[in-house]
N, C-alpha and C positions, 0 to 999 in steps of 0.2 A: 429537666437536665439538659445541659448544653453540650452534648456529645453526639457526634455522627455515628451511624451504624458501623461504618468502617473502623472507627477508633475502638469501639466496643469489641468488635470481632477480633481486631488485632490484639487486644488485651487478653481475650480468651485463649487465642492460639499461643501467645507468648508465655502464659502462666498456667497452661493446662497441667503440666507436670506437678505443680504445687497444689492445684485444685484437686487432683486425684487423691492427695493425702487428706483431703477434707471431705471425704465422701459423705459422712453423716450430716454435714451442713448442706451439701450440694443436692442430695436426693429429694428433700422437701421442695426444692425449687422445681424439680421435674413435675411434681403434682400441681404447682402453681401454673406452670406453662400449659399443662393439660387442661386445667379448669379455665384458663384464659383463652383457649383456642389456638395457642401457638404450637401445640404438639398434638399430632394426630393419635388416634386410639391405638392403632397397630404398633407403631414405634414405642408408644408409652408402655404397652403390655410387654413388649420384647425387652425393654430396659428393666422393668420391674421383675421379670421372670428370670433374669440372669442369675447364675449360681453364686458368684462372689461379687464383692464390691468392685473389684478391679474389672470384672466382666461388665458390670452395670455402667461403669464410667467409660469403658470402651464403646459400648452400644450408644451411650449418650453422645459421645464425641462424633460418632458416625452420623447421628441424627442432626446434630448442630451443623456439621460440615455440609450435609446434603441440603439443609435449609437455608444456607447462605448467611450473609451478614445480618439480615433482619432477625432471624431466629437467634443467632449468637448475641445480638444486641439485647433482645428481650431477656435472654438468660443472664447476661451481665448486669443489666439494670435491676433485675429481681434480686440478684446476689447482693449488690451494694445496698439496696433498700433494706434487706433483712439483716445484713451484717455490715454496719457502717465502718468498722475498723479493718475491713478486708484488705484494702489496698496497702495500708501500712504493714499489715502482718505478712503480706506477700513480698514486701521489700520494694514496693513501687514508690518512687519519689516524685515530687512535684506538688503543685497547688491543686487541691481537690475541693475548693470551696463551692463548686457547682453541685455537689451532691446534696440530696434532699435533707439529710440529717448531718449537721455539722457538729464539731466538737470544740469546746472552749480552748483557745490556744493558751499555752503556758506564758505567763507574764514575762515581760522583758527583764524583770529583776530576778526571777527564779530560773529562767532558761540557762544563763551561764553557770549557775550553781549545779544544775542537773548535768550539764555537759561535762563539767569538771568531775562530777561524781562518776559519770559513765567512763571517763578516761581512767579513773582510778580503778574501777572495777575491771576494765580490760587489762590493765597492767597486772593486777593481783590474781585474777581468776584464769589467766591463760596458762598458769603453771599448776602442776600436780606434785605434791610431796608424797612419795610412796612409803610403805611401811618400813622398807629397809634403806631409805634415803639417808645419806650422811648430812651433817650440818651444811646448809647452803646448797645442797644438791636437789635437783628437780628435773622433771620432764614436762614437755608441753602437753596440755590437755588434748590437743588435736592428735597426738601420737598415742593416746590411750583410749579416749572416749569412743565407744561404739554404741550406736543406738540399740538399747535393749528392746525386747518385746514387751509392750505395755498393753494390757487388756482393760477394758472398761466394763467387764461383765463378771458376775460371780459364776463359779462352776459348782455343779452339784457333787454329791459324795462319790458317785460312780466315777465321774471324771477325775476327781482328786485321787482316788485310789489307783486309777490307771496311770496317772502321772507318777505317783510314788513308786509303783511296781515295775513300770516299763524301763527299758534301758536301750542304749545304742540306737539302732535304726528306728525301732518302734517309738522310742521316746522322742526322737527328732521329728518323726512324721507327725506326732501329735502337736508339737510346737509349730511346725511348718504349716499345718492345716489352719491354725489360728493366725499365723503370721500373714497368710494370704488375704484374709478378709475381716479380721477382728482387731488388728493392732492399731494403735494410735501413735501419732507423731507429736513431738514436743510443741510444735506450732499450732496444734489443733486441740490441745487439752481443754481449752475454754470455749470451743465451738458449740453452737446449739445442738441439742440432741434431736431425735426424730420428732419430738413434740415441740421443737423450737424453743426449748428452755435452756438458757445459758447458766452454768453453775456459778454461784458466788464463792463456793469453797470446794476444793478438790482434795480428796484423800489419796495420797500416793503410797500404796502399801508395797512392801517388799521384804523378803527374808534378809537376814544378816549377810553382808557380802554381795548383795544383788545389784548394787550400784545406785542406791537412792541418793547418797550425798553427792556423788559425781554427776548425777542427772541434774540436781539442783544447781551445781556449779556451772554446768553446761547452759542451763536456761539463763542464769545470771549473765554469763559471758555473751551469749547470743543476743540477749536484750540490749546490753550495753553497746554491742557492736552494730545494732540496728538490723539484725537478721530476723528477729521475731518480735511480735507484740509492740512494734514501733508506734502504732497509732492507738493501740488499746490501753497501754500503761505508760504514764509519764515517768513513773519511778517504781523500782522494784527493790524491796528490802529483804535481806537475808538474816534470819535469826537462827541460832543453834541452841537447842534446848540444853545441851551439855554445858554451854557457857552460861546460860541463864541460871542454872543450878548453883553456879559459883558466885552470883551477884549477892552482896550482903545488903541488908537494910531494905527500906522501901524505895521503889523507883517508879516513875511514871513511864508510859510507853515511849514518850519522846526521849527520855533519858536512856532507856534501854537501847533504843535505836541508835542514839548518838554514841553509845559505848561500842556498838558493833560496826560502825561505818565511819566514813571520813567527814560526815556532815555535822554541823553544830546543832544544838537543841533549837536555836532560833530558826535556823534554816529549815530544819525538819518540820517545825510547827507551821511555818509559812506554806510549805509544800502540802501538808496535810489539810490545811484550811482551804487552800486554793481549789483543789480538785480531788477530794477523797475517793471519788468513783473511778479514778484512774491510777489508783495505788494498788500494787500487789505485794503482799507479805508472803514470803516463802519461809516456812518454819520447819527446820530439819531435825528429825529425831524425837518426835513426840513421845515415843516409848521410853525415852531416857529422862523425861521431865518428872521431877519429884513432886507429885501432887499430894496434898493432904486429904484425908478421908472426908473432911467436911467442906470440900471445895464447892460442892453443889449448893450448900446452904449459906455460903459467904456472900456478903453484899459486894457486888461488882461495880467498879466505877465506870463512868460513861465519858470521861474527859481524857484526852491524850496526855494532858499535863498533870493529872491527878495521881498522887503517889499511893502505892500499895505494895505488898510483897510481890516480887517479880513474877512468881507463878500465878498469882491472882490477877495481875495486870495482863499477863498473856492470855489467861482464860477469858478475861473480859473482851479481848480482841477476837478470840476464837468464837465466842458466843455472839459477837456482833453488837455488844453493848458499846464498845468503842469503835468509831468509824464503821457503822453498819453498811455504808456504801462501798467499802473497799473489797478487794478480792483476796482469797487465801489459797495457798497450796501448802499442804502439810504432809510430810513424810513420816511413816511409822512402820514398825514391824507388825505382823499380823496379830501378835499377842495383845496389842493395845488399840486395835482398830475400833472395837465396839465402844471403848471408853471415849476415844476421840470423836466418834460419830455422835455420841450423846451430848458432847460439849459443843460441837460445831454448828455454826449457823446454817441456814438453808437459803437457797437450794444447794444440796451437796451432790458431788459426783464421786463415785468410787472408781479408782484406777489401781491396777496392780502391775508392778514390774516383775515379769516372769523370768528375767535374765536373758541370756543370748539364745537365739535360734541357731541352727547349724550354720547358716550364712553369717550370723553375727560372730560366732566363734572363729570362723575362717577370716573374717575381716579384722578381728582383734589380733590374731596371729600375724597377719600381714602388716598391720600398723606397728606391732611390737618389734618385729625383726627387721623390717625395712630392707630385706635382702631376700630375693626370690628363692634362692637355693636353700638358705637356712629355714625360711618359712615352710617350704615344701617338706623338708626332712622332719621338722618338728610337728607340723600339722598331720602328716601322714601317719606318724607314729601314734599320736593321740587318737586319731580317727580309727585306728585299728583296735584300740582298747575300749571295749564297750563301757566299762565302768568310768574311765576317764573322760570320754567324749560326752557322757551323760552329765558328769559332774562339772564339765566345762560350761554348762548353762549358767553356772554361778560365776560372775566376773572375777571374783577374788581368786578362785581356783585357776581360772585362765591365767591370771597374773602370776600365781605361784609356779605353775607349770612352765610358762614362758621364761620366767626369771631363772628357774633351775636349768632348763635346757640351754639357755643363752650362756650361762656361766660355764657349763660343760663344753660348749662349742668354743668358748674363748681359750680354754686350756687344751683344746685339740681332742677332746674325748668324743667317741661315737655316741650318737643320740641315745641308743638303747641302753648303753652302760651309764650314760649321764643321767637319764631320768630315773633309773634304778627301779623303784617300786611304786605301785599304787598306794600302798600303806604310807610311804613317806610323804606323798602329796596330801593325803588325808590328815596325817599327823601335823603337817605344817599349817593346814587350814584350821584345824582345831586350835592349835597354838596361837594362830593369828587372832581368832575370835576371843580366846581367853584373855589375851593381852590387850586387845583394843576395843572389845565390846562387852566386857564384864566388870568394868571398873566400879560400878555401883552395886555389885552383888554382895550380899552379906554372907554368902557361903564360901568356904575355902574351896580351892580347885579340886583336891581329892574328894571332898564331900559332894561337890557338884557332879563330877564325873562318875562317882559311885551311884548316885541316884539316877543319872541318865542311863548308866549301864544296866541297872536293875529293871528300869522301864523297857529298855531295848531288849533285854533277855526275855522278859515276859511276853513281849510282842512276837519275838522269834518262836518261842515255845508254843504260843497259841495261834501262830500264823496270822498276826494282826499287824497292820501298818498304821491304823488309826485308833486312838484311845479316847475314851470318854473323860469328861472333866473330873469326875470323882476319882477315877483311877490315877490320873496325873497328879491331882492334889495330894493323894495319899503318898505318892512316891517321890515327888519332886517339890522342893521348897521354892516358892516364888516362880512358878512356870511362866508368868507374864514377863519376867525379867531374864528368862533364859534364852540366849541367842541361838541355841541349837534346836529349839522347838518352834513349830508353826501352829497357829490357832485358826480354826475354821468355824463359821456359823452356817448351819444348814436349817432349812425349813422342815419342821415335822408337824404335819397337820396345821393346827392353829398356833403352834409354838415354834421357838428356835431351840436348836440343840448345839452345844459347843463340843467340838472335837479337837484333839491335838494329834500331831505327828512329828516325826523327824523330817528334815528337809527332803530326804529321799530314803528309800529302803536301804541303800548302800551305807548311809550314815548310821542307820539302826544296826546294821551288821557290824560296822566298825566299832560302835560303842559297846556292843555285846562282847566282841573280842577283847577290847581294852579293859572292860570290867573283869573278865576272866584272868588276864595276865597280871593285873594289879592287885588281885586278892592275896592274902597271906598264903604262905607256901602250901599248907595242908588243904585249905579250902580251894585254892587255885587248882591244885592237882586233882581234887575231886570233881570240880566243875568241868575242867578240861576233859577228864576221863568220861564224864557223863555226855559231854558234847560229842566226843568221838564215837562213843558207843551208839548214840542215836542214829548215826549214819550207817550202822550195820543192819540193814533191812534183812530179816530172816528169809523172806521170799525172794528178794533180789539183792544178794550180797555184793554184787558188783555194780550196783546202781550208779549211774553217772548222769549229771553231777550229783554228789551227795547232797542231802537236804540242807546241810549247813556249810556247803562248800566255801562260800564267801567269808563266813565267820572264821573258818579254819585258816583260810589263806591270809586274812587280816591278822590272825593270831601269830602265824609264822612271820609275817612282816614286822610285827611289833617286837619280835625277838632280835631283829637286826641291830647290830651294835650302834650304828649311827642314830637310828630311831630311838633306842633306849637312852642314848646320851642326850638327845633332844628333850625327851620326857623328864629325865633327871635334872638336867641343867636349867631348863626353863621353867619347870613346874614342880620340881622336887618329887617326881613320881618314880617308883622303883618297880621294875619287872623282876619278879622273883625267879630264882634259878630252877626251882622244881618244875615250873610250867615249861621252861625251856627244855629240860631233860625229858619230860614226859612227851612233849610234841616230837622231839627228835627220835625217841625210841619208837613212837607210834609210826612215823613215816618209814623207818627201817622195816618194821613188821609189815606195814602196808605193802611195801615193795615186794617182800617175799611172797605174800599172799596173792599179789597181783599177777605174778608170773605164772603161766605164759599168756594169759588171755589179754592183759593190757587194757581192761575196761576203765581203769582210773589213772592211766599213765599221764594224761594231760593234766589231770587234777593235781597229782603230786609234783609234776614239773612246775606248775604255777606256785605251789607251796614253796618249793625250793627257790624259785625266782624271787618270791617275796622275801624270803629269809635272807638271800643275797650274802651268804657266808660261804666263801669259796672252799675252805677246807672240808666243811661238812658236806657240801654239794659234791665235791670230788669223791668223798667216801661213799656216798649213796650211788653215784653214777657208776663207779668202778665195781661196785658190788652187784650191779644189775647185769644179768646174763644177756638180756635182750630188751631194747627200748622199742616199745610197740604202741605208739600213740594212736590207737584206733577207737578212741572214745567217741569220735564224731568227725564231721568235716573240719579240716584244719583251717585255722584263721591265721592272719599275719602275726597276731599277738602270741599265738601258740608257737609259731616258728621262732620268734625272738626268745621265748622262754626256753625252748629246746636248744637254741644256739648258746645261750648263756650257760645252761647246765652242762652241755657237752664241752664247752671251752674250759670249764673248771677241771675236767678230768685229763689225765695223760693219755689214756688209751681205753677203748671199750670194745666189747665183743661184737654186738650186732645191732643194727638199726633196721626196723622192719615197718614200712608204712604202706598200707593198702587200704582200699575202701575209704579214703579220707579226702578225696578231691584234690590230691597233691598236683600242683602245677610247677612248671619250670621256674616261674617267678618265686614261688614259695621255697622251692628246693635251693634256688640261688641264695636265699637269705641264710640258710644253714650251711652253705657250701664250705665256709672256712672250718667247720667242725667235722666234716665228713671224713677227711683223711685220718681221723683218730679211731675210726671203726675198722675192724677186720672184715666184717661181712655186711653187705648192704643189699636190701631188697625194697624196690619201689614199684608201685603202680602209678603211672603218670597220666594226668588228664591231657597233657600235650608234650611234645618233644620236637625240637628242631636240630638240624645237623650242627649248627653253631654252638648250641648249648651242650650237646653231647661232647663236642671237642673240648669245651671249657671244663666240663665235668671230669672227663677222662684225664685231662692234664693235671687237674687238682688232685685227683686220687692217686695217680702214679707218683707224684712228688711226695705224697704222704708216707710212702715206704711200708705201709702196714696192711694194705688191702689184700685179702685172700680171695674174696668172691664178690661179684656184683651181678644183680639180676634186675633188669629193667623190662617192664611190660606195660602195654596200654591199659588204661582203665577198663575193667571187665565189662562195664555198662556202656562203653563207647569205644569200641576197638578201632574205629577209623579216625581217631582224634589226632594222630601224629602226622606231622609234616616232614618227618625224618626219613632218610633213605633206608634205615633199618626198621623192621617191624617188631623186633624183640631182641633182647640181648642177655645172654648168659655167659658170664666170664669168670674163670677161675685162674688165679695167678699164683705161681710159685715165687719164692724169694729170688731165684735166678732170673726169672722173666722180668720181675720188677727192676732188678739191677740193670738188665740189658736195655730196658726201655728208658731208663733215666739218663 
């Protein structure tokens, strides 16, 4: 190779950031350097012993830097020897004919055709049409696409169950731990593994709404723009299985490709003949492909111009009968992964889009709002809601939430009133999947939801989040085509076992509640009654949270008039009145039983918040003698629920908050509602003079205050920075008048 050590070292320094993303390709080079004597034993052991891939790369860079240009040059030359496409993939331009392994250049006749094709791709793929886009309306892909977490490893049953059952901070910690050392980047999907084997076919698995199609669009755009795979692939084709299903008659691969892109059949034939080993086919939505049962026994063609039914032609490509030298990337939902793997040529690589990590959610919100103040308000609200921040790992839910909040911002509404309820977000998500991911289903929507609800209820009653294949097949028609279920394969001794689950336990809870409120009146009332009675533990009658707290809260949310209108208008689903009456009567009875201990106050406040029916909330709040949310440590989402419920009422007797970790910041969130109370008692974890003045000003203006008691938290009496150590105040009407 005709390169000086200084040039090689300069390359390593300039592109180290991109090399860090290719750690699986880089680490075997470390072994080569050690065996070749360029890397000493102690630094080698230190690199290999590092905890995470990032730590390994950090140690490696220190070793290369201390070794000078000679060691960096050896590292660089070994990289290029093992991976000849490296420079192009890293976006390095120039003439690299001096490398040991060269690639056949594109012919002068084909090159202008591919260049024109790339420009067409850049023009078409830079835009995104969203679910609610009007005709001719679009957004830029760069304003929406956020790199999802992509793993190239299977998880065992214990890990799956932990993911399904955890929420909030615990859920995000699980994703973040993998994000730090297991995640893959789009430019490294075809990199060699630890055994130096590069895949010919990649399975990119993901749940509905997790961003598979958008990821394919991003790869297409980045390749056409020259950002990734510049040297590896001369051309990339994009095929959609949903469109292939609509093709009539027999078609050759060349004809199918011509129908899906701007190239003619002759141009495609010439490109495929010239360098099939530099062609990538990206096939999106394999789970939607309508395969016949005898596909495995059909004679598959081997010629790109030979005609056959479109599905047969595509299977010939997947199996490697046509263009065996080419590369494949195929997206699918988990319910069809095993079928795809049996069809696909080898060597294969499994990858799974997990959705967004916490950093990904934050980045998505920033891109969506493009306004720091609006972004902060929206993100902090969602971050405070354990259920929503967990669901935000699903990109479509991120979009639904951001779209809802932005719409409310535009009409001047406050974020907490604009987002309204967790139930409304889940309802919109289910509606989106029913409308856009269920077109090929033979089941009616009511039948589909009823079968899902029965499965969800069974899991709730038996405390299961994973279901065996036999159970699912008994209760759900065509589980493989159901967008709300996930399928897993686990090793059991010398066999494989198939299990199913909902996307997360919260969706299982939602479908249970939906099943109950959609039943006929008498059956619905019986089921809801049984559900509520299950929460009455004889030994712990004030248990918080109740066993079925989330199901009950979702049930209240489904009684909301806007949610009911959405279900009826978009899917013909009717929530019967008896369920509504029964739930409302129950919460009034619960309220009376709860006084004065308050062990379930937060629970029923959240039920009322999900219901979001101002008149009924007013009736409940004004009937309560004392609001005492002492269920546990207060969270921001609890304060928003308390604020909403209090603002629905005209006047209330007493608010009593102790032993709840109440801070000035939390109290300021409910400050607008405090003047509606006659008596206030708080134990505060902190208090400043400035906030005390703000609090007193708000209370005096309210004209209703009779008494106020402020004390430090009993477990930390030195926590105040205020000039007073405790405050007991009793005001008469005359005193309030004189102070105003």
